[in-house]
N, C-alpha and C positions, 0 to 999 in steps of 0.2 A: 247452352251453357252444359258446364261441367260441372255436374252436384259436389264433387270433391274440390274445387278450384276455390283459392282463398278470392281470385277478382271475381271472379262469378259472383259468389257469394256476395262483394260489395255490389257488384252490378244490382245483384237481389234485393239488397236492403238489410240481407242477414247479418252482413260486418260493417260498422260505421267504417264513415270516410270523409277526411276533409276537402270535400270537394270543392277544388277551383273553376270546372267548366264542366258541362255535362249536354247530351244531346242526344237526339234516336238513337245514336250510332257508337259515340265516344263518350269516355269518361277519364275525367282527369282530377287528380288528387295530390296531397302533399305527403311525400314520401317519410314515413313513421321511422326511417334511420335515416335522415339527410347528412348527404357527402359535401356540401354546398351547403353556404346562404339560400337559395335559392335550390330545390331540389322536388321536382314535381313526375310523378309517371302518368303517362296517356294509354288507354288500353282500350281497344276494339269491345266492344257489349258483347259481341259475338266473339266466343270463343275458337281461338286458334292456339296451338302450342308454342309457335314460335315461326321464324320468318322462314326456316323453311317446311312450315305446312300450308301457306300462302296458295292460292290457286287464282288462276285468271280471273275469277269473282270476288277477289277481295281487293282487285288493281284499284276502283275509285276510291275505295274507303282508305286503301292506302297511301294514296295522293292527298286526300284529305287532310290527313291525321297528318300529316309533313307540312302541308301548308297552313296549317293551324300553329305548328309553333312559334314560327318567329310572331304570330299576334299574342299568345300567351306569354310568350316570352317578353314581349312588352309591357302586358297587363302586372306585371311584376317586377318592372322595373330595368329591365335586362337590355335595356338601346344601347349599348357597349357590345354586345355580345353574349354569346351562349354556348354551351355544348349540350348535344344530345348522344344517344350510346343505346345501343338495342344489344343487348349479349342475347348469344343464340345457343342451344345447347349446354349440357354440365360443362364442357372443355371450354364456353365459350364465358362462363361465367353466371349462367342464368338458373334463378335460383325459383322462381316460379313460375311454371310453365304453362302460363299464357301471354299472349305478346305483348311486349309492355316499351316503350321508349322514355329513357329517363330524359327531362330535361333540368340542364343543372346549370347556375350563372351565379354571380355574387364577386364580393372582393375574396382576393385571395385563393381563386380556383384555380388549382396546380396545372401544369402543362404536362405533356406529355414527351421523356428524350432528357 
């Protein structure tokens, strides 16, 4: 854990989160500034800054996170589809430097293009 990381503080219970799912390695909570009807954030409890700092030791956890996304979407009523976004680096729109996956869905989800 990083002592100055907002998401690490959520994992440690120092900052409250509206938790939707939690296990030994993953925490999923509602985004406090939602961009869609459903907007969840999925993080590994182990601190890693972004996709660029993942190592081969993170492969199993990363795969688990990706496989969990459809299950979480279903629990949120997103059976017709959902969107996932991973912002990487400042130029990629990342604001909090702890790897996280946005899960978005619901009515009137804007498209790209």
